[in-house]
PLY file of the C-alpha trace (Angstrom):
ply
format ascii 1.0
element vertex 100
property float x
property float y
property float z
element edge 99
property int vertex1
property int vertex2
end_header
-3.48 35.84 5.70
-6.48 36.90 3.58
-9.93 35.42 4.46
-11.87 34.00 1.80
-14.41 36.92 1.92
-11.27 39.27 1.00
-10.24 37.10 -1.57
-13.97 37.32 -3.01
-14.09 41.01 -2.93
-10.85 41.41 -4.74
-11.52 38.84 -7.59
-15.24 40.28 -8.35
-17.27 38.56 -5.44
-20.29 36.83 -6.75
-18.99 34.96 -9.82
-16.44 32.99 -7.75
-18.69 32.64 -4.86
-21.42 31.21 -6.90
-18.82 28.86 -8.68
-17.63 27.25 -5.28
-20.67 25.29 -4.69
-20.47 22.51 -2.10
-20.18 19.96 -4.98
-17.14 21.52 -6.19
-15.46 22.13 -3.04
-16.08 18.41 -1.97
-14.62 17.42 -5.44
-11.51 19.81 -4.73
-11.03 18.13 -1.35
-11.34 14.60 -2.35
-8.93 15.22 -5.14
-6.35 16.53 -2.70
-6.51 13.48 -0.50
-4.19 10.57 -1.21
-6.24 7.64 -2.31
-5.40 4.18 -1.04
-5.19 1.57 -3.87
-5.50 -2.01 -3.74
-2.07 -3.99 -3.69
-3.16 -5.89 -6.72
-2.46 -2.54 -8.80
0.91 -1.65 -7.17
3.94 -1.61 -9.56
6.15 -4.56 -9.37
9.12 -2.90 -11.37
11.24 -1.81 -8.23
9.84 1.58 -7.78
9.24 2.39 -4.23
5.71 3.10 -2.92
4.07 3.94 0.27
2.48 0.71 1.51
-0.12 0.37 4.26
0.50 -2.41 6.66
-1.07 -3.50 10.01
2.08 -2.02 11.83
1.57 1.43 9.88
2.70 2.94 6.68
6.03 2.38 5.19
8.09 2.83 2.13
8.48 -0.79 0.21
9.38 -1.93 -3.27
8.88 -5.29 -4.96
11.33 -7.73 -4.31
11.34 -10.88 -6.91
13.66 -12.77 -4.59
15.37 -14.12 -7.45
18.75 -14.77 -5.72
17.11 -17.40 -3.61
16.98 -20.94 -4.21
13.15 -21.19 -4.12
12.06 -17.58 -5.04
9.08 -16.23 -3.22
8.40 -12.55 -4.57
7.27 -10.03 -1.61
7.09 -6.59 -0.66
10.31 -5.42 0.90
10.75 -2.51 3.44
13.65 -0.73 4.67
13.26 -1.60 8.29
15.46 -3.97 10.32
12.65 -6.77 9.88
13.33 -10.09 8.28
11.68 -11.17 5.11
9.44 -13.28 7.04
7.86 -10.40 8.62
6.94 -8.76 5.22
5.65 -12.09 4.09
3.46 -12.54 7.39
1.98 -9.19 7.20
2.13 -7.96 3.74
0.71 -4.72 2.57
-2.86 -4.33 2.28
-3.02 -1.12 0.26
-0.67 1.36 -1.51
-0.29 5.06 -2.67
2.36 6.64 -4.83
5.17 8.66 -3.34
4.51 12.13 -3.38
6.60 14.17 -5.93
9.01 16.62 -4.53
0 1
1 2
2 3
3 4
4 5
5 6
6 7
7 8
8 9
9 10
10 11
11 12
12 13
13 14
14 15
15 16
16 17
17 18
18 19
19 20
20 21
21 22
22 23
23 24
24 25
25 26
26 27
27 28
28 29
29 30
30 31
31 32
32 33
33 34
34 35
35 36
36 37
37 38
38 39
39 40
40 41
41 42
42 43
43 44
44 45
45 46
46 47
47 48
48 49
49 50
50 51
51 52
52 53
53 54
54 55
55 56
56 57
57 58
58 59
59 60
60 61
61 62
62 63
63 64
64 65
65 66
66 67
67 68
68 69
69 70
70 71
71 72
72 73
73 74
74 75
75 76
76 77
77 78
78 79
79 80
80 81
81 82
82 83
83 84
84 85
85 86
86 87
87 88
88 89
89 90
90 91
91 92
92 93
93 94
94 95
95 96
96 97
97 98
98 99
């Protein structure tokens, strides 16, 4: 694997090195990190998302609970937990699933 210095030499050195200021590097790194979004902005159309709960991160989707006599929509995961567990401890943030 090439070091950054080897890349700089092969690609002309100074111009690239001068372009990679600390600000530019920080912006690239920030853009590469997944951002947690507020649950209010999560899609409620049945798409799966990564949800952050107090128990960890899991894949969930919005369940409108329309088959119930008294529907109470909630975020449903795929674990063995009951509906009540998801209602008691709802997600606090979300991220889109990574594209494969």
